[in-house]
SENUFI-805004 format. One record per residue (C-alpha): residue number from 1; residue in one letter; chain; x, y, z. Coordinates in steps of 0.2 Angstrom, whole numbers. Layout:
<nodes>
<i = NUM aa = a ch = A xx = X yy = Y zz = Z> .
...
</nodes>
This chain:
<nodes>
<i = 1 aa = x ch = A xx = 19 yy = 967 zz = -348> .
<i = 2 aa = x ch = A xx = 33 yy = 956 zz = -341> .
<i = 3 aa = x ch = A xx = 50 yy = 964 zz = -336> .
<i = 4 aa = x ch = A xx = 61 yy = 959 zz = -351> .
<i = 5 aa = x ch = A xx = 77 yy = 957 zz = -341> .
<i = 6 aa = x ch = A xx = 69 yy = 946 zz = -328> .
<i = 7 aa = x ch = A xx = 61 yy = 935 zz = -341> .
<i = 8 aa = x ch = A xx = 76 yy = 933 zz = -352> .
<i = 9 aa = x ch = A xx = 86 yy = 927 zz = -336> .
<i = 10 aa = x ch = A xx = 72 yy = 914 zz = -334> .
<i = 11 aa = x ch = A xx = 73 yy = 909 zz = -352> .
<i = 12 aa = x ch = A xx = 92 yy = 907 zz = -351> .
<i = 13 aa = x ch = A xx = 91 yy = 896 zz = -335> .
<i = 14 aa = x ch = A xx = 78 yy = 885 zz = -344> .
<i = 15 aa = x ch = A xx = 89 yy = 884 zz = -359> .
<i = 16 aa = x ch = A xx = 104 yy = 878 zz = -348> .
<i = 17 aa = x ch = A xx = 93 yy = 865 zz = -340> .
<i = 18 aa = x ch = A xx = 86 yy = 860 zz = -357> .
<i = 19 aa = x ch = A xx = 104 yy = 858 zz = -364> .
<i = 20 aa = x ch = A xx = 109 yy = 848 zz = -348> .
<i = 21 aa = x ch = A xx = 97 yy = 835 zz = -353> .
<i = 22 aa = x ch = A xx = 106 yy = 831 zz = -370> .
<i = 23 aa = x ch = A xx = 113 yy = 814 zz = -364> .
<i = 24 aa = x ch = A xx = 97 yy = 809 zz = -356> .
<i = 25 aa = x ch = A xx = 85 yy = 796 zz = -363> .
<i = 26 aa = x ch = A xx = 71 yy = 808 zz = -363> .
<i = 27 aa = x ch = A xx = 80 yy = 821 zz = -374> .
<i = 28 aa = x ch = A xx = 72 yy = 815 zz = -390> .
<i = 29 aa = x ch = A xx = 55 yy = 818 zz = -382> .
<i = 30 aa = x ch = A xx = 61 yy = 835 zz = -376> .
<i = 31 aa = x ch = A xx = 67 yy = 840 zz = -394> .
<i = 32 aa = x ch = A xx = 49 yy = 836 zz = -401> .
<i = 33 aa = x ch = A xx = 41 yy = 847 zz = -387> .
<i = 34 aa = x ch = A xx = 54 yy = 860 zz = -391> .
<i = 35 aa = x ch = A xx = 49 yy = 860 zz = -410> .
<i = 36 aa = x ch = A xx = 31 yy = 861 zz = -406> .
<i = 37 aa = x ch = A xx = 34 yy = 876 zz = -394> .
<i = 38 aa = x ch = A xx = 44 yy = 885 zz = -406> .
<i = 39 aa = x ch = A xx = 31 yy = 883 zz = -420> .
<i = 40 aa = x ch = A xx = 18 yy = 889 zz = -408> .
<i = 41 aa = x ch = A xx = 28 yy = 904 zz = -403> .
<i = 42 aa = x ch = A xx = 31 yy = 908 zz = -421> .
<i = 43 aa = x ch = A xx = 12 yy = 908 zz = -424> .
<i = 44 aa = x ch = A xx = 9 yy = 919 zz = -409> .
<i = 45 aa = x ch = A xx = 22 yy = 933 zz = -412> .
<i = 46 aa = x ch = A xx = 27 yy = 931 zz = -430> .
<i = 47 aa = x ch = A xx = 44 yy = 933 zz = -438> .
<i = 48 aa = x ch = A xx = 46 yy = 951 zz = -434> .
<i = 49 aa = x ch = A xx = 45 yy = 955 zz = -415> .
<i = 50 aa = x ch = A xx = 53 yy = 964 zz = -401> .
<i = 51 aa = x ch = A xx = 59 yy = 956 zz = -384> .
<i = 52 aa = x ch = A xx = 45 yy = 965 zz = -376> .
<i = 53 aa = x ch = A xx = 32 yy = 957 zz = -388> .
<i = 54 aa = x ch = A xx = 40 yy = 940 zz = -385> .
<i = 55 aa = x ch = A xx = 39 yy = 943 zz = -366> .
<i = 56 aa = x ch = A xx = 21 yy = 947 zz = -367> .
<i = 57 aa = x ch = A xx = 18 yy = 931 zz = -377> .
<i = 58 aa = x ch = A xx = 27 yy = 922 zz = -363> .
<i = 59 aa = x ch = A xx = 16 yy = 929 zz = -350> .
<i = 60 aa = x ch = A xx = 1 yy = 920 zz = -358> .
<i = 61 aa = x ch = A xx = 10 yy = 904 zz = -364> .
<i = 62 aa = x ch = A xx = 7 yy = 893 zz = -350> .
<i = 63 aa = x ch = A xx = -10 yy = 889 zz = -357> .
<i = 64 aa = x ch = A xx = -8 yy = 889 zz = -376> .
<i = 65 aa = x ch = A xx = 9 yy = 881 zz = -376> .
<i = 66 aa = x ch = A xx = 5 yy = 867 zz = -364> .
<i = 67 aa = x ch = A xx = -11 yy = 864 zz = -374> .
<i = 68 aa = x ch = A xx = -1 yy = 862 zz = -390> .
<i = 69 aa = x ch = A xx = 12 yy = 851 zz = -383> .
<i = 70 aa = x ch = A xx = -1 yy = 840 zz = -375> .
<i = 71 aa = x ch = A xx = -11 yy = 839 zz = -391> .
<i = 72 aa = x ch = A xx = 4 yy = 836 zz = -403> .
<i = 73 aa = x ch = A xx = 18 yy = 826 zz = -393> .
<i = 74 aa = x ch = A xx = 11 yy = 822 zz = -376> .
<i = 75 aa = x ch = A xx = 20 yy = 806 zz = -369> .
<i = 76 aa = x ch = A xx = 20 yy = 799 zz = -352> .
<i = 77 aa = x ch = A xx = 28 yy = 812 zz = -340> .
<i = 78 aa = x ch = A xx = 28 yy = 826 zz = -353> .
<i = 79 aa = x ch = A xx = 21 yy = 838 zz = -340> .
<i = 80 aa = x ch = A xx = 37 yy = 837 zz = -329> .
<i = 81 aa = x ch = A xx = 48 yy = 844 zz = -343> .
<i = 82 aa = x ch = A xx = 37 yy = 857 zz = -352> .
<i = 83 aa = x ch = A xx = 42 yy = 872 zz = -342> .
<i = 84 aa = x ch = A xx = 60 yy = 869 zz = -346> .
<i = 85 aa = x ch = A xx = 56 yy = 866 zz = -365> .
<i = 86 aa = x ch = A xx = 45 yy = 882 zz = -364> .
<i = 87 aa = x ch = A xx = 59 yy = 893 zz = -357> .
<i = 88 aa = x ch = A xx = 72 yy = 885 zz = -369> .
<i = 89 aa = x ch = A xx = 61 yy = 888 zz = -384> .
<i = 90 aa = x ch = A xx = 58 yy = 906 zz = -379> .
<i = 91 aa = x ch = A xx = 76 yy = 909 zz = -376> .
<i = 92 aa = x ch = A xx = 80 yy = 902 zz = -393> .
<i = 93 aa = x ch = A xx = 67 yy = 912 zz = -402> .
<i = 94 aa = x ch = A xx = 72 yy = 928 zz = -393> .
<i = 95 aa = x ch = A xx = 88 yy = 928 zz = -404> .
<i = 96 aa = x ch = A xx = 77 yy = 933 zz = -418> .
<i = 97 aa = x ch = A xx = 70 yy = 949 zz = -410> .
<i = 98 aa = x ch = A xx = 73 yy = 965 zz = -419> .
<i = 99 aa = x ch = A xx = 81 yy = 972 zz = -402> .
<i = 100 aa = x ch = A xx = 90 yy = 957 zz = -397> .
<i = 101 aa = x ch = A xx = 107 yy = 959 zz = -389> .
<i = 102 aa = x ch = A xx = 117 yy = 945 zz = -381> .
</nodes>
């Protein structure tokens, strides 16, 4: 199990990097990747979950999340951005955890 506090910090950092790209030409591609990532997280952890369960899913997400993005919205250079998208999607999804606190 991943340490929840440490992984939440990583998600927050990734989300800040994701949001900082909002004015960049690549942002529409990042949004598509974000939607795929969020959909895959939902499939893995469901609608009712704890932060610990989400952190566990994050620990294995490099494989399944990247595979989903590659399959569904891969565009030239997608691999450069997927870790930021991954962290931002987990950050956003964490807000729905039963034990979420800001």
